[in-house]
mmCIF file as Biopython writes it, N, C-alpha, C and O atoms, coordinates in Angstrom:
data_model
#
loop_
_atom_site.group_PDB
_atom_site.id
_atom_site.type_symbol
_atom_site.label_atom_id
_atom_site.label_alt_id
_atom_site.label_comp_id
_atom_site.label_asym_id
_atom_site.label_entity_id
_atom_site.label_seq_id
_atom_site.pdbx_PDB_ins_code
_atom_site.Cartn_x
_atom_site.Cartn_y
_atom_site.Cartn_z
_atom_site.occupancy
_atom_site.B_iso_or_equiv
_atom_site.auth_seq_id
_atom_site.auth_asym_id
_atom_site.pdbx_PDB_model_num
ATOM 1   N N  . MET A ? 1  ? -68.026 -51.394 -0.597  1.0 0.0 1  A 1 
ATOM 2   C CA . MET A ? 1  ? -67.111 -52.519 -0.524  1.0 0.0 1  A 1 
ATOM 3   C C  . MET A ? 1  ? -67.851 -53.801 -0.141  1.0 0.0 1  A 1 
ATOM 4   O O  . MET A ? 1  ? -67.643 -54.845 -0.759  1.0 0.0 1  A 1 
ATOM 5   N N  . ALA A ? 2  ? -68.702 -53.726 0.862   1.0 0.0 2  A 1 
ATOM 6   C CA . ALA A ? 2  ? -69.408 -54.927 1.318   1.0 0.0 2  A 1 
ATOM 7   C C  . ALA A ? 2  ? -70.391 -55.425 0.268   1.0 0.0 2  A 1 
ATOM 8   O O  . ALA A ? 2  ? -70.585 -56.632 0.122   1.0 0.0 2  A 1 
ATOM 9   N N  . SER A ? 3  ? -71.011 -54.507 -0.463  1.0 0.0 3  A 1 
ATOM 10  C CA . SER A ? 3  ? -71.975 -54.945 -1.471  1.0 0.0 3  A 1 
ATOM 11  C C  . SER A ? 3  ? -71.270 -55.629 -2.638  1.0 0.0 3  A 1 
ATOM 12  O O  . SER A ? 3  ? -71.816 -56.571 -3.212  1.0 0.0 3  A 1 
ATOM 13  N N  . SER A ? 4  ? -70.071 -55.177 -3.004  1.0 0.0 4  A 1 
ATOM 14  C CA . SER A ? 4  ? -69.352 -55.831 -4.101  1.0 0.0 4  A 1 
ATOM 15  C C  . SER A ? 4  ? -68.902 -57.235 -3.697  1.0 0.0 4  A 1 
ATOM 16  O O  . SER A ? 4  ? -68.901 -58.145 -4.526  1.0 0.0 4  A 1 
ATOM 17  N N  . VAL A ? 5  ? -68.522 -57.418 -2.436  1.0 0.0 5  A 1 
ATOM 18  C CA . VAL A ? 5  ? -68.159 -58.754 -1.958  1.0 0.0 5  A 1 
ATOM 19  C C  . VAL A ? 5  ? -69.377 -59.658 -1.973  1.0 0.0 5  A 1 
ATOM 20  O O  . VAL A ? 5  ? -69.292 -60.818 -2.374  1.0 0.0 5  A 1 
ATOM 21  N N  . LEU A ? 6  ? -70.510 -59.127 -1.536  1.0 0.0 6  A 1 
ATOM 22  C CA . LEU A ? 6  ? -71.743 -59.909 -1.525  1.0 0.0 6  A 1 
ATOM 23  C C  . LEU A ? 6  ? -72.169 -60.301 -2.933  1.0 0.0 6  A 1 
ATOM 24  O O  . LEU A ? 6  ? -72.604 -61.430 -3.159  1.0 0.0 6  A 1 
ATOM 25  N N  . ILE A ? 7  ? -72.048 -59.386 -3.866  1.0 0.0 7  A 1 
ATOM 26  C CA . ILE A ? 7  ? -72.390 -59.687 -5.258  1.0 0.0 7  A 1 
ATOM 27  C C  . ILE A ? 7  ? -71.434 -60.733 -5.824  1.0 0.0 7  A 1 
ATOM 28  O O  . ILE A ? 7  ? -71.860 -61.632 -6.548  1.0 0.0 7  A 1 
ATOM 29  N N  . GLY A ? 8  ? -70.157 -60.626 -5.503  1.0 0.0 8  A 1 
ATOM 30  C CA . GLY A ? 8  ? -69.181 -61.614 -5.957  1.0 0.0 8  A 1 
ATOM 31  C C  . GLY A ? 8  ? -69.469 -62.999 -5.415  1.0 0.0 8  A 1 
ATOM 32  O O  . GLY A ? 8  ? -69.363 -63.991 -6.136  1.0 0.0 8  A 1 
ATOM 33  N N  . ILE A ? 9  ? -69.836 -63.067 -4.138  1.0 0.0 9  A 1 
ATOM 34  C CA . ILE A ? 9  ? -70.175 -64.355 -3.527  1.0 0.0 9  A 1 
ATOM 35  C C  . ILE A ? 9  ? -71.415 -64.939 -4.188  1.0 0.0 9  A 1 
ATOM 36  O O  . ILE A ? 9  ? -71.465 -66.138 -4.462  1.0 0.0 9  A 1 
ATOM 37  N N  . LEU A ? 10 ? -72.410 -64.106 -4.446  1.0 0.0 10 A 1 
ATOM 38  C CA . LEU A ? 10 ? -73.643 -64.578 -5.077  1.0 0.0 10 A 1 
ATOM 39  C C  . LEU A ? 10 ? -73.379 -65.097 -6.488  1.0 0.0 10 A 1 
ATOM 40  O O  . LEU A ? 10 ? -73.894 -66.148 -6.871  1.0 0.0 10 A 1 
ATOM 41  N N  . ILE A ? 11 ? -72.587 -64.372 -7.252  1.0 0.0 11 A 1 
ATOM 42  C CA . ILE A ? 11 ? -72.274 -64.804 -8.617  1.0 0.0 11 A 1 
ATOM 43  C C  . ILE A ? 11 ? -71.487 -66.109 -8.596  1.0 0.0 11 A 1 
ATOM 44  O O  . ILE A ? 11 ? -71.747 -67.007 -9.396  1.0 0.0 11 A 1 
ATOM 45  N N  . THR A ? 12 ? -70.526 -66.214 -7.681  1.0 0.0 12 A 1 
ATOM 46  C CA . THR A ? 12 ? -69.752 -67.451 -7.561  1.0 0.0 12 A 1 
ATOM 47  C C  . THR A ? 12 ? -70.651 -68.620 -7.205  1.0 0.0 12 A 1 
ATOM 48  O O  . THR A ? 12 ? -70.512 -69.703 -7.774  1.0 0.0 12 A 1 
ATOM 49  N N  . PHE A ? 13 ? -71.564 -68.420 -6.279  1.0 0.0 13 A 1 
ATOM 50  C CA . PHE A ? 13 ? -72.493 -69.477 -5.876  1.0 0.0 13 A 1 
ATOM 51  C C  . PHE A ? 13 ? -73.370 -69.907 -7.052  1.0 0.0 13 A 1 
ATOM 52  O O  . PHE A ? 13 ? -73.601 -71.100 -7.251  1.0 0.0 13 A 1 
ATOM 53  N N  . LEU A ? 14 ? -73.858 -68.944 -7.826  1.0 0.0 14 A 1 
ATOM 54  C CA . LEU A ? 14 ? -74.700 -69.284 -8.981  1.0 0.0 14 A 1 
ATOM 55  C C  . LEU A ? 14 ? -73.911 -70.030 -10.056 1.0 0.0 14 A 1 
ATOM 56  O O  . LEU A ? 14 ? -74.445 -70.934 -10.699 1.0 0.0 14 A 1 
ATOM 57  N N  . VAL A ? 15 ? -72.647 -69.657 -10.256 1.0 0.0 15 A 1 
ATOM 58  C CA . VAL A ? 15 ? -71.820 -70.353 -11.239 1.0 0.0 15 A 1 
ATOM 59  C C  . VAL A ? 15 ? -71.563 -71.791 -10.793 1.0 0.0 15 A 1 
ATOM 60  O O  . VAL A ? 15 ? -71.576 -72.710 -11.612 1.0 0.0 15 A 1 
ATOM 61  N N  . ILE A ? 16 ? -71.329 -71.984 -9.492  1.0 0.0 16 A 1 
ATOM 62  C CA . ILE A ? 16 ? -71.123 -73.338 -8.977  1.0 0.0 16 A 1 
ATOM 63  C C  . ILE A ? 16 ? -72.360 -74.195 -9.232  1.0 0.0 16 A 1 
ATOM 64  O O  . ILE A ? 16 ? -72.245 -75.335 -9.681  1.0 0.0 16 A 1 
ATOM 65  N N  . ILE A ? 17 ? -73.534 -73.653 -8.948  1.0 0.0 17 A 1 
ATOM 66  C CA . ILE A ? 17 ? -74.770 -74.398 -9.162  1.0 0.0 17 A 1 
ATOM 67  C C  . ILE A ? 17 ? -74.965 -74.712 -10.645 1.0 0.0 17 A 1 
ATOM 68  O O  . ILE A ? 17 ? -75.376 -75.818 -10.996 1.0 0.0 17 A 1 
ATOM 69  N N  . LEU A ? 18 ? -74.670 -73.740 -11.517 1.0 0.0 18 A 1 
ATOM 70  C CA . LEU A ? 18 ? -74.811 -73.964 -12.954 1.0 0.0 18 A 1 
ATOM 71  C C  . LEU A ? 18 ? -73.863 -75.048 -13.449 1.0 0.0 18 A 1 
ATOM 72  O O  . LEU A ? 18 ? -74.263 -75.904 -14.238 1.0 0.0 18 A 1 
ATOM 73  N N  . VAL A ? 19 ? -72.620 -75.023 -13.002 1.0 0.0 19 A 1 
ATOM 74  C CA . VAL A ? 19 ? -71.654 -76.032 -13.445 1.0 0.0 19 A 1 
ATOM 75  C C  . VAL A ? 19 ? -72.042 -77.412 -12.910 1.0 0.0 19 A 1 
ATOM 76  O O  . VAL A ? 19 ? -71.902 -78.408 -13.620 1.0 0.0 19 A 1 
ATOM 77  N N  . LEU A ? 20 ? -72.526 -77.481 -11.675 1.0 0.0 20 A 1 
ATOM 78  C CA . LEU A ? 20 ? -72.978 -78.768 -11.146 1.0 0.0 20 A 1 
ATOM 79  C C  . LEU A ? 20 ? -74.159 -79.311 -11.954 1.0 0.0 20 A 1 
ATOM 80  O O  . LEU A ? 20 ? -74.244 -80.515 -12.198 1.0 0.0 20 A 1 
ATOM 81  N N  . TYR A ? 21 ? -75.061 -78.434 -12.366 1.0 0.0 21 A 1 
ATOM 82  C CA . TYR A ? 21 ? -76.181 -78.858 -13.203 1.0 0.0 21 A 1 
ATOM 83  C C  . TYR A ? 21 ? -75.682 -79.379 -14.553 1.0 0.0 21 A 1 
ATOM 84  O O  . TYR A ? 21 ? -76.166 -80.396 -15.050 1.0 0.0 21 A 1 
ATOM 85  N N  . LEU A ? 22 ? -74.716 -78.680 -15.137 1.0 0.0 22 A 1 
ATOM 86  C CA . LEU A ? 22 ? -74.188 -79.110 -16.429 1.0 0.0 22 A 1 
ATOM 87  C C  . LEU A ? 22 ? -73.436 -80.426 -16.316 1.0 0.0 22 A 1 
ATOM 88  O O  . LEU A ? 22 ? -73.480 -81.240 -17.238 1.0 0.0 22 A 1 
ATOM 89  N N  . VAL A ? 23 ? -72.746 -80.650 -15.201 1.0 0.0 23 A 1 
ATOM 90  C CA . VAL A ? 23 ? -72.065 -81.928 -14.996 1.0 0.0 23 A 1 
ATOM 91  C C  . VAL A ? 23 ? -73.091 -83.052 -14.917 1.0 0.0 23 A 1 
ATOM 92  O O  . VAL A ? 23 ? -72.846 -84.151 -15.414 1.0 0.0 23 A 1 
ATOM 93  N N  . GLN A ? 24 ? -74.232 -82.786 -14.298 1.0 0.0 24 A 1 
ATOM 94  C CA . GLN A ? 24 ? -75.288 -83.804 -14.222 1.0 0.0 24 A 1 
ATOM 95  C C  . GLN A ? 24 ? -75.814 -84.166 -15.611 1.0 0.0 24 A 1 
ATOM 96  O O  . GLN A ? 24 ? -76.212 -85.306 -15.852 1.0 0.0 24 A 1 
ATOM 97  N N  . ARG A ? 25 ? -75.812 -83.205 -16.509 1.0 0.0 25 A 1 
ATOM 98  C CA . ARG A ? 25 ? -76.357 -83.433 -17.854 1.0 0.0 25 A 1 
ATOM 99  C C  . ARG A ? 25 ? -75.380 -84.161 -18.774 1.0 0.0 25 A 1 
ATOM 100 O O  . ARG A ? 25 ? -75.785 -84.642 -19.832 1.0 0.0 25 A 1 
ATOM 101 N N  . LEU A ? 26 ? -74.100 -84.253 -18.396 1.0 0.0 26 A 1 
ATOM 102 C CA . LEU A ? 26 ? -73.116 -84.911 -19.247 1.0 0.0 26 A 1 
ATOM 103 C C  . LEU A ? 26 ? -73.349 -86.423 -19.268 1.0 0.0 26 A 1 
ATOM 104 O O  . LEU A ? 26 ? -73.755 -87.008 -18.264 1.0 0.0 26 A 1 
ATOM 105 N N  . PRO A ? 27 ? -73.092 -87.048 -20.411 1.0 0.0 27 A 1 
ATOM 106 C CA . PRO A ? 27 ? -73.265 -88.513 -20.497 1.0 0.0 27 A 1 
ATOM 107 C C  . PRO A ? 27 ? -72.039 -89.251 -19.940 1.0 0.0 27 A 1 
ATOM 108 O O  . PRO A ? 27 ? -71.257 -89.837 -20.688 1.0 0.0 27 A 1 
ATOM 109 N N  . LEU A ? 28 ? -71.893 -89.207 -18.617 1.0 0.0 28 A 1 
ATOM 110 C CA . LEU A ? 28 ? -70.774 -89.872 -17.958 1.0 0.0 28 A 1 
ATOM 111 C C  . LEU A ? 28 ? -71.307 -90.989 -17.067 1.0 0.0 28 A 1 
ATOM 112 O O  . LEU A ? 28 ? -72.478 -90.998 -16.688 1.0 0.0 28 A 1 
ATOM 113 N N  . ASP A ? 29 ? -70.419 -91.934 -16.740 1.0 0.0 29 A 1 
ATOM 114 C CA . ASP A ? 29 ? -70.843 -92.954 -15.787 1.0 0.0 29 A 1 
ATOM 115 C C  . ASP A ? 29 ? -70.851 -92.362 -14.376 1.0 0.0 29 A 1 
ATOM 116 O O  . ASP A ? 29 ? -70.347 -91.260 -14.156 1.0 0.0 29 A 1 
ATOM 117 N N  . GLY A ? 30 ? -71.413 -93.086 -13.444 1.0 0.0 30 A 1 
ATOM 118 C CA . GLY A ? 30 ? -71.645 -92.560 -12.098 1.0 0.0 30 A 1 
ATOM 119 C C  . GLY A ? 30 ? -70.386 -92.146 -11.371 1.0 0.0 30 A 1 
ATOM 120 O O  . GLY A ? 30 ? -70.361 -91.101 -10.720 1.0 0.0 30 A 1 
ATOM 121 N N  . ARG A ? 31 ? -69.340 -92.948 -11.469 1.0 0.0 31 A 1 
ATOM 122 C CA . ARG A ? 31 ? -68.091 -92.659 -10.742 1.0 0.0 31 A 1 
ATOM 123 C C  . ARG A ? 31 ? -67.432 -91.394 -11.278 1.0 0.0 31 A 1 
ATOM 124 O O  . ARG A ? 31 ? -66.993 -90.548 -10.498 1.0 0.0 31 A 1 
ATOM 125 N N  . THR A ? 32 ? -67.359 -91.256 -12.590 1.0 0.0 32 A 1 
ATOM 126 C CA . THR A ? 32 ? -66.749 -90.081 -13.195 1.0 0.0 32 A 1 
ATOM 127 C C  . THR A ? 32 ? -67.555 -88.828 -12.882 1.0 0.0 32 A 1 
ATOM 128 O O  . THR A ? 32 ? -66.981 -87.772 -12.617 1.0 0.0 32 A 1 
ATOM 129 N N  . ARG A ? 33 ? -68.862 -88.934 -12.910 1.0 0.0 33 A 1 
ATOM 130 C CA . ARG A ? 33 ? -69.730 -87.800 -12.594 1.0 0.0 33 A 1 
ATOM 131 C C  . ARG A ? 33 ? -69.525 -87.352 -11.144 1.0 0.0 33 A 1 
ATOM 132 O O  . ARG A ? 33 ? -69.488 -86.155 -10.857 1.0 0.0 33 A 1 
ATOM 133 N N  . GLN A ? 34 ? -69.395 -88.312 -10.246 1.0 0.0 34 A 1 
ATOM 134 C CA . GLN A ? 34 ? -69.195 -87.992 -8.839  1.0 0.0 34 A 1 
ATOM 135 C C  . GLN A ? 34 ? -67.855 -87.294 -8.620  1.0 0.0 34 A 1 
ATOM 136 O O  . GLN A ? 34 ? -67.772 -86.342 -7.844  1.0 0.0 34 A 1 
ATOM 137 N N  . ILE A ? 35 ? -66.810 -87.759 -9.296  1.0 0.0 35 A 1 
ATOM 138 C CA . ILE A ? 35 ? -65.502 -87.117 -9.184  1.0 0.0 35 A 1 
ATOM 139 C C  . ILE A ? 35 ? -65.556 -85.698 -9.724  1.0 0.0 35 A 1 
ATOM 140 O O  . ILE A ? 35 ? -64.988 -84.786 -9.122  1.0 0.0 35 A 1 
ATOM 141 N N  . ALA A ? 36 ? -66.233 -85.496 -10.856 1.0 0.0 36 A 1 
ATOM 142 C CA . ALA A ? 36 ? -66.356 -84.160 -11.428 1.0 0.0 36 A 1 
ATOM 143 C C  . ALA A ? 36 ? -67.122 -83.234 -10.489 1.0 0.0 36 A 1 
ATOM 144 O O  . ALA A ? 36 ? -66.758 -82.066 -10.350 1.0 0.0 36 A 1 
ATOM 145 N N  . GLN A ? 37 ? -68.162 -83.723 -9.851  1.0 0.0 37 A 1 
ATOM 146 C CA . GLN A ? 37 ? -68.922 -82.906 -8.906  1.0 0.0 37 A 1 
ATOM 147 C C  . GLN A ? 37 ? -68.074 -82.520 -7.700  1.0 0.0 37 A 1 
ATOM 148 O O  . GLN A ? 37 ? -68.146 -81.384 -7.232  1.0 0.0 37 A 1 
ATOM 149 N N  . ILE A ? 38 ? -67.275 -83.447 -7.198  1.0 0.0 38 A 1 
ATOM 150 C CA . ILE A ? 38 ? -66.410 -83.150 -6.063  1.0 0.0 38 A 1 
ATOM 151 C C  . ILE A ? 38 ? -65.380 -82.091 -6.432  1.0 0.0 38 A 1 
ATOM 152 O O  . ILE A ? 38 ? -65.107 -81.187 -5.643  1.0 0.0 38 A 1 
ATOM 153 N N  . VAL A ? 39 ? -64.805 -82.200 -7.635  1.0 0.0 39 A 1 
ATOM 154 C CA . VAL A ? 39 ? -63.829 -81.209 -8.080  1.0 0.0 39 A 1 
ATOM 155 C C  . VAL A ? 39 ? -64.468 -79.826 -8.190  1.0 0.0 39 A 1 
ATOM 156 O O  . VAL A ? 39 ? -63.877 -78.832 -7.768  1.0 0.0 39 A 1 
ATOM 157 N N  . VAL A ? 40 ? -65.663 -79.763 -8.753  1.0 0.0 40 A 1 
ATOM 158 C CA . VAL A ? 40 ? -66.361 -78.476 -8.886  1.0 0.0 40 A 1 
ATOM 159 C C  . VAL A ? 40 ? -66.667 -77.884 -7.514  1.0 0.0 40 A 1 
ATOM 160 O O  . VAL A ? 40 ? -66.511 -76.679 -7.314  1.0 0.0 40 A 1 
ATOM 161 N N  . ILE A ? 41 ? -67.096 -78.707 -6.576  1.0 0.0 41 A 1 
ATOM 162 C CA . ILE A ? 41 ? -67.411 -78.211 -5.239  1.0 0.0 41 A 1 
ATOM 163 C C  . ILE A ? 41 ? -66.161 -77.710 -4.536  1.0 0.0 41 A 1 
ATOM 164 O O  . ILE A ? 41 ? -66.206 -76.673 -3.875  1.0 0.0 41 A 1 
ATOM 165 N N  . ILE A ? 42 ? -65.050 -78.418 -4.662  1.0 0.0 42 A 1 
ATOM 166 C CA . ILE A ? 42 ? -63.803 -77.983 -4.019  1.0 0.0 42 A 1 
ATOM 167 C C  . ILE A ? 42 ? -63.328 -76.662 -4.610  1.0 0.0 42 A 1 
ATOM 168 O O  . ILE A ? 42 ? -62.935 -75.760 -3.870  1.0 0.0 42 A 1 
ATOM 169 N N  . ILE A ? 43 ? -63.359 -76.538 -5.920  1.0 0.0 43 A 1 
ATOM 170 C CA . ILE A ? 43 ? -62.952 -75.281 -6.556  1.0 0.0 43 A 1 
ATOM 171 C C  . ILE A ? 43 ? -63.892 -74.151 -6.140  1.0 0.0 43 A 1 
ATOM 172 O O  . ILE A ? 43 ? -63.448 -73.026 -5.910  1.0 0.0 43 A 1 
ATOM 173 N N  . GLY A ? 44 ? -65.175 -74.444 -6.043  1.0 0.0 44 A 1 
ATOM 174 C CA . GLY A ? 44 ? -66.134 -73.430 -5.615  1.0 0.0 44 A 1 
ATOM 175 C C  . GLY A ? 44 ? -65.899 -72.981 -4.189  1.0 0.0 44 A 1 
ATOM 176 O O  . GLY A ? 44 ? -65.981 -71.789 -3.895  1.0 0.0 44 A 1 
ATOM 177 N N  . ILE A ? 45 ? -65.608 -73.909 -3.302  1.0 0.0 45 A 1 
ATOM 178 C CA . ILE A ? 45 ? -65.347 -73.541 -1.906  1.0 0.0 45 A 1 
ATOM 179 C C  . ILE A ? 45 ? -64.083 -72.689 -1.807  1.0 0.0 45 A 1 
ATOM 180 O O  . ILE A ? 45 ? -64.048 -71.717 -1.052  1.0 0.0 45 A 1 
ATOM 181 N N  . ILE A ? 46 ? -63.059 -73.044 -2.555  1.0 0.0 46 A 1 
ATOM 182 C CA . ILE A ? 46 ? -61.826 -72.260 -2.528  1.0 0.0 46 A 1 
ATOM 183 C C  . ILE A ? 46 ? -62.073 -70.845 -3.043  1.0 0.0 46 A 1 
ATOM 184 O O  . ILE A ? 46 ? -61.561 -69.882 -2.471  1.0 0.0 46 A 1 
ATOM 185 N N  . SER A ? 47 ? -62.847 -70.711 -4.111  1.0 0.0 47 A 1 
ATOM 186 C CA . SER A ? 47 ? -63.107 -69.368 -4.634  1.0 0.0 47 A 1 
ATOM 187 C C  . SER A ? 47 ? -63.990 -68.561 -3.682  1.0 0.0 47 A 1 
ATOM 188 O O  . SER A ? 47 ? -63.823 -67.346 -3.576  1.0 0.0 47 A 1 
ATOM 189 N N  . LEU A ? 48 ? -64.927 -69.214 -2.988  1.0 0.0 48 A 1 
ATOM 190 C CA . LEU A ? 48 ? -65.725 -68.501 -1.980  1.0 0.0 48 A 1 
ATOM 191 C C  . LEU A ? 48 ? -64.866 -68.074 -0.808  1.0 0.0 48 A 1 
ATOM 192 O O  . LEU A ? 48 ? -65.076 -66.996 -0.252  1.0 0.0 48 A 1 
ATOM 193 N N  . LEU A ? 49 ? -63.908 -68.892 -0.424  1.0 0.0 49 A 1 
ATOM 194 C CA . LEU A ? 49 ? -63.016 -68.509 0.676   1.0 0.0 49 A 1 
ATOM 195 C C  . LEU A ? 49 ? -62.122 -67.337 0.285   1.0 0.0 49 A 1 
ATOM 196 O O  . LEU A ? 49 ? -61.732 -66.541 1.139   1.0 0.0 49 A 1 
ATOM 197 N N  . LYS A ? 50 ? -61.797 -67.228 -0.999  1.0 0.0 50 A 1 
ATOM 198 C CA . LYS A ? 50 ? -61.032 -66.055 -1.459  1.0 0.0 50 A 1 
ATOM 199 C C  . LYS A ? 50 ? -61.833 -64.778 -1.287  1.0 0.0 50 A 1 
ATOM 200 O O  . LYS A ? 50 ? -61.281 -63.745 -0.909  1.0 0.0 50 A 1 
ATOM 201 N N  . TYR A ? 51 ? -63.139 -64.837 -1.564  1.0 0.0 51 A 1 
ATOM 202 C CA . TYR A ? 51 ? -63.979 -63.660 -1.371  1.0 0.0 51 A 1 
ATOM 203 C C  . TYR A ? 51 ? -64.086 -63.279 0.097   1.0 0.0 51 A 1 
ATOM 204 O O  . TYR A ? 51 ? -64.239 -62.103 0.427   1.0 0.0 51 A 1 
ATOM 205 N N  . LEU A ? 52 ? -64.007 -64.259 0.970   1.0 0.0 52 A 1 
ATOM 206 C CA . LEU A ? 52 ? -64.102 -63.983 2.391   1.0 0.0 52 A 1 
ATOM 207 C C  . LEU A ? 52 ? -62.741 -63.649 2.992   1.0 0.0 52 A 1 
ATOM 208 O O  . LEU A ? 52 ? -62.612 -63.534 4.211   1.0 0.0 52 A 1 
ATOM 209 N N  . ALA A ? 53 ? -61.728 -63.494 2.148   1.0 0.0 53 A 1 
ATOM 210 C CA . ALA A ? 53 ? -60.371 -63.090 2.532   1.0 0.0 53 A 1 
ATOM 211 C C  . ALA A ? 53 ? -59.719 -64.088 3.479   1.0 0.0 53 A 1 
ATOM 212 O O  . ALA A ? 53 ? -58.960 -63.695 4.366   1.0 0.0 53 A 1 
ATOM 213 N N  . VAL A ? 54 ? -60.003 -65.362 3.304   1.0 0.0 54 A 1 
ATOM 214 C CA . VAL A ? 54 ? -59.338 -66.385 4.086   1.0 0.0 54 A 1 
ATOM 215 C C  . VAL A ? 54 ? -57.976 -66.681 3.478   1.0 0.0 54 A 1 
ATOM 216 O O  . VAL A ? 54 ? -57.014 -66.942 4.201   1.0 0.0 54 A 1 
ATOM 217 N N  . PHE A ? 55 ? -57.888 -66.640 2.136   1.0 0.0 55 A 1 
ATOM 218 C CA . PHE A ? 55 ? -56.617 -66.856 1.458   1.0 0.0 55 A 1 
ATOM 219 C C  . PHE A ? 55 ? -56.027 -65.548 1.039   1.0 0.0 55 A 1 
ATOM 220 O O  . PHE A ? 55 ? -54.948 -65.519 0.448   1.0 0.0 55 A 1 
#
């Protein structure tokens, strides 16, 4: 059980990093890019908290 939670957290963390990298590569202006990064980080934190059984 603990190893599956750890693997889930690791995969979620890697997906967050990948999406943040892809947002950086998009041809957006600075303000829009910053908003997109904040949204990705918030969604990532919420999904990590689900793995930790906070929600």
